[in-house]
C-alpha positions in Angstrom: 20.2 50.9 90.0 22.1 53.4 87.8 25.8 53.6 88.3 27.2 56.5 90.3 29.4 59.2 88.7 32.5 57.6 90.3 31.7 54.2 88.9 31.3 55.7 85.5 34.6 57.5 85.8 36.3 54.2 86.9 34.7 52.4 83.9 36.0 54.9 81.4 39.4 55.0 83.1 39.6 51.2 82.9 38.7 51.2 79.2 41.5 53.7 78.5 44.1 51.7 80.6 42.9 48.5 78.8 44.3 49.8 75.6 47.8 50.6 76.8 50.2 48.4 74.9 51.5 45.4 77.0 55.0 45.7 75.5 55.4 49.1 77.2 54.5 48.1 80.8 56.0 51.3 82.2 52.8 53.1 81.2 50.6 51.1 83.5 53.2 51.3 86.3 53.3 55.1 86.1 49.6 55.4 85.9 49.2 53.4 89.0 51.5 55.9 90.9 49.3 58.9 90.0 46.6 58.5 92.6 44.7 55.9 94.7 41.7 55.7 92.4 43.8 54.8 89.4 45.8 52.3 91.5 42.5 50.6 92.5 41.4 50.4 88.9 44.7 48.9 87.7 45.2 46.5 90.6 41.6 45.2 90.5 41.7 41.4 89.6 38.9 41.9 87.1 40.9 44.5 85.2 43.9 42.3 85.1 41.8 39.4 83.7 40.3 41.8 81.0 43.8 43.1 80.2 45.1 39.7 79.5 42.0 38.7 77.5 42.1 41.9 75.4 45.8 41.6 74.4 45.9 37.8 74.4 49.6 37.3 73.6 51.9 38.3 76.5 54.9 40.6 75.5 58.6 39.8 75.8 59.7 41.4 79.0 63.2 39.8 79.2 65.2 36.6 78.8 67.3 34.2 80.8 70.9 33.7 79.6 72.3 30.2 79.3 76.0 30.9 78.5 78.6 28.4 77.6 81.8 28.8 79.5 84.8 26.6 80.2 84.3 26.9 84.0 80.8 25.5 83.8 77.4 27.0 83.4 76.9 30.3 85.4 73.8 30.8 87.4 70.8 32.0 85.3 70.0 35.6 85.4 66.9 37.5 84.0 67.7 40.4 81.8 65.0 42.9 80.9 64.4 44.0 77.3 61.8 46.7 78.0 61.3 49.5 80.5 59.4 47.2 82.9 59.5 48.0 86.6 62.2 46.0 88.4 61.9 42.2 88.0 63.7 39.9 90.4 66.8 39.1 88.3 68.2 36.0 90.1 66.4 32.8 91.1 66.3 32.4 94.9 68.5 29.3 95.0 72.2 28.7 95.6 72.5 26.6 92.5 70.0 26.4 89.6 69.7 25.6 85.9 67.0 27.3 83.9 65.2 24.8 81.6 62.2 26.8 80.1 59.9 29.7 80.5 56.1 29.7 80.0 53.1 31.7 81.3 55.3 34.1 83.2 57.0 31.3 85.1 60.5 29.8 84.9 61.2 26.1 85.3 64.4 25.5 87.2 66.4 22.5 88.2 67.5 23.6 91.6 69.7 22.5 94.4 67.3 20.7 96.8 69.3 21.9 99.8 67.1 24.9 99.7 64.1 22.6 100.1 65.8 20.6 102.9 66.2 17.2 101.3 67.6 15.3 98.3 70.2 16.3 95.8 68.0 18.2 93.3 64.5 19.2 92.6 62.4 21.0 90.0 61.0 24.4 91.0 58.7 26.9 89.3 59.7 30.5 89.9 57.8 33.8 89.3 60.3 36.7 88.6 57.5 39.2 89.1 56.5 38.2 92.6 59.4 36.0 93.7 57.1 33.1 94.4 58.5 29.6 94.1 56.8 26.2 94.1 58.4 22.8 94.1 56.9 20.4 91.6 55.4 17.1 92.8 57.8 14.1 92.7 55.9 12.4 89.9 56.3 15.4 87.6 59.9 15.8 88.6 60.6 12.2 87.6 59.0 12.7 84.2 61.0 15.8 83.5 64.3 14.1 84.6 63.5 11.2 82.3 63.1 13.6 79.4 66.4 15.3 80.3 68.2 12.0 80.2 66.6 10.9 77.0 67.6 14.2 75.4 71.1 14.6 77.0 72.0 17.5 74.7 68.7 19.2 74.7 68.3 22.8 73.9 65.3 25.1 73.1 62.4 23.0 74.5 59.2 24.2 72.9 55.8 22.6 73.3 57.1 19.1 73.6 59.8 19.5 70.9 63.5 19.4 71.6 66.6 19.5 69.5 69.6 17.2 69.8 72.9 18.8 69.3 75.1 15.9 68.3 72.6 14.1 66.1 71.3 17.4 64.6 67.8 16.0 65.0 64.5 17.1 66.5 62.9 15.0 69.1 59.2 15.4 69.8 57.5 14.1 72.9 53.8 13.3 72.8 52.4 13.9 76.3 49.1 12.2 75.5 50.6 9.0 74.2 53.8 9.1 76.3 56.0 8.4 73.3 59.0 10.0 71.5 59.5 10.5 67.8 62.3 11.8 65.6 62.0 14.6 63.0 64.7 15.3 60.5 65.5 19.1 60.3 65.2 20.9 57.0 68.9 21.7 57.1 71.5 19.2 58.2 74.5 21.5 58.4 73.6 24.0 61.0 74.5 23.8 64.7 72.6 26.8 66.2 68.9 26.7 65.6 65.6 27.7 67.2 62.2 26.0 67.3 59.1 28.0 67.5 55.3 27.7 67.0 54.1 29.3 63.8 50.9 31.4 63.6 49.0 28.3 62.2 50.2 26.2 65.1 52.8 24.3 63.0 56.3 23.7 64.2 58.8 26.3 63.0 62.5 26.0 62.4 64.9 29.0 62.3 68.6 28.9 61.3 71.3 31.1 59.8 73.3 29.9 56.8 75.9 32.2 55.4 74.6 35.7 55.9 70.9 34.9 55.7 68.3 33.8 58.2 65.9 31.0 57.1 62.5 30.3 58.5 60.9 26.9 57.8 57.4 25.6 58.7 56.4 21.9 59.2 53.4 21.3 56.9 51.3 18.2 57.3 49.3 17.1 54.2 45.8 15.5 54.1 47.6 12.1 53.8 49.3 12.8 57.2 52.7 13.1 55.4 54.8 16.0 56.6 57.4 18.2 54.9 59.4 21.3 55.6 58.3 24.4 53.7 60.7 27.4 53.4 58.6 30.4 54.5 61.1 33.3 54.5 64.7 34.3 53.9 66.1 37.5 55.6 69.4 39.0 54.5 71.3 39.9 57.6 74.2 41.7 56.1 73.9 45.4 57.1 71.0 44.5 59.4 72.9 42.9 62.4 76.3 44.2 63.4 79.2 41.7 63.6 82.6 42.2 65.2 85.5 43.5 63.2 87.2 40.3 62.4 86.8 37.8 59.5 85.7 34.8 61.5 82.7 36.4 63.3 79.3 35.2 62.3 75.7 35.5 63.3 74.1 32.6 65.2 70.5 31.9 66.2 70.2 31.3 70.0 66.5 31.5 70.7 63.0 32.7 69.8 60.0 34.2 71.5 56.7 32.5 70.4 53.7 34.5 69.6 55.5 37.8 69.1 57.8 36.7 66.2 61.1 37.6 67.8 64.4 35.8 67.1 67.5 36.1 69.2 70.7 36.4 67.3 74.2 36.6 68.7 77.4 37.8 67.1 80.8 38.9 68.4 79.3 42.4 68.8 76.5 41.3 71.2 73.0 39.8 71.5 70.3 41.1 69.2 66.5 40.7 68.8 65.0 40.5 65.3 61.3 41.2 64.9 60.1 39.1 61.9 57.2 41.3 61.0 58.8 44.7 61.2 62.4 43.7 60.5 63.4 45.8 63.6 66.7 44.9 65.2 67.7 45.8 68.8 70.8 45.1 70.7 69.8 43.7 74.1 73.0 42.6 75.7 76.8 42.6 75.2 79.0 40.0 73.6 79.1 36.6 75.3 79.4 33.0 74.3 75.6 32.2 74.5 74.5 28.6 74.7 70.8 29.5 74.3 68.3 32.1 75.3 65.0 31.5 77.2 62.5 34.3 76.5 60.5 35.5 79.5 57.0 36.6 78.4 54.3 37.8 80.8 51.8 40.6 81.3 52.8 43.2 83.8 49.7 44.5 85.6 50.7 46.3 88.9 49.0 45.4 92.1 49.4 46.7 95.7 52.1 44.2 96.6 54.4 45.1 93.7 54.3 48.9 94.1 56.4 51.1 96.4 54.9 52.6 99.5 54.5 55.9 97.8 51.7 54.5 95.6 49.8 53.1 98.5 49.8 56.3 100.5 49.6 59.0 97.8 
């Protein structure tokens, strides 16, 4: 049976919406507010699946701050980096520590008083919907074991951690349940970021002097591995520093898949896009411990839109 004119219109409309860039989620949000037919197209589960498959890599929507202060670590807070409709900025717990972000979810070590038992627990939190789920006990034990093995861990990325004091990289193999050590390409830097390269290799980012260095871990046919310097970016005149002699730029995070590095100076927090060289200031000056990027597709549905969209 041939499709009706309304079905054809919806198909064409969906194809147009499918091509709206995911790093500008406000376009989909505004389109969903225009009329009920557009809202039905955008909130349809099949459209949301197609949108994710079409764009593949989720955009950077924001980040969680992990600041270092003398009074102790403040509660994590989600800060947006794009004109996304309001996210839930604070985890729904009295006390929480953000550990990592993946697939639009945040892994938290939370006060288990919210769950009614124990001293602590691990929770997965969705800042788009507010949903939270407690991890099974066996998963929580494994994560806590890794935390204790890597007491000074920072920047967990796909099974790789960095150790502050030892200036070493620790890689955990989930399949074989074993830990191995990797020497970094530079021994004299304190603030670094680990990231996955386009070819799947482990990447290492650091700043020495006034330049940012990007390294890639290359494995040869003989299974030997070495660090290869991929790129050097001069930061002078590119990222603003405070007006005093001892200010310097430091790497505090990276967003995998979109090639974005977080750099902090006395003037604030900046993002540096590796491909375009574009620099944006995304937050004010703080003493940042590390940045956890929050990456996800924003595709509106009925539950995330104001009542105006549902009645218009």
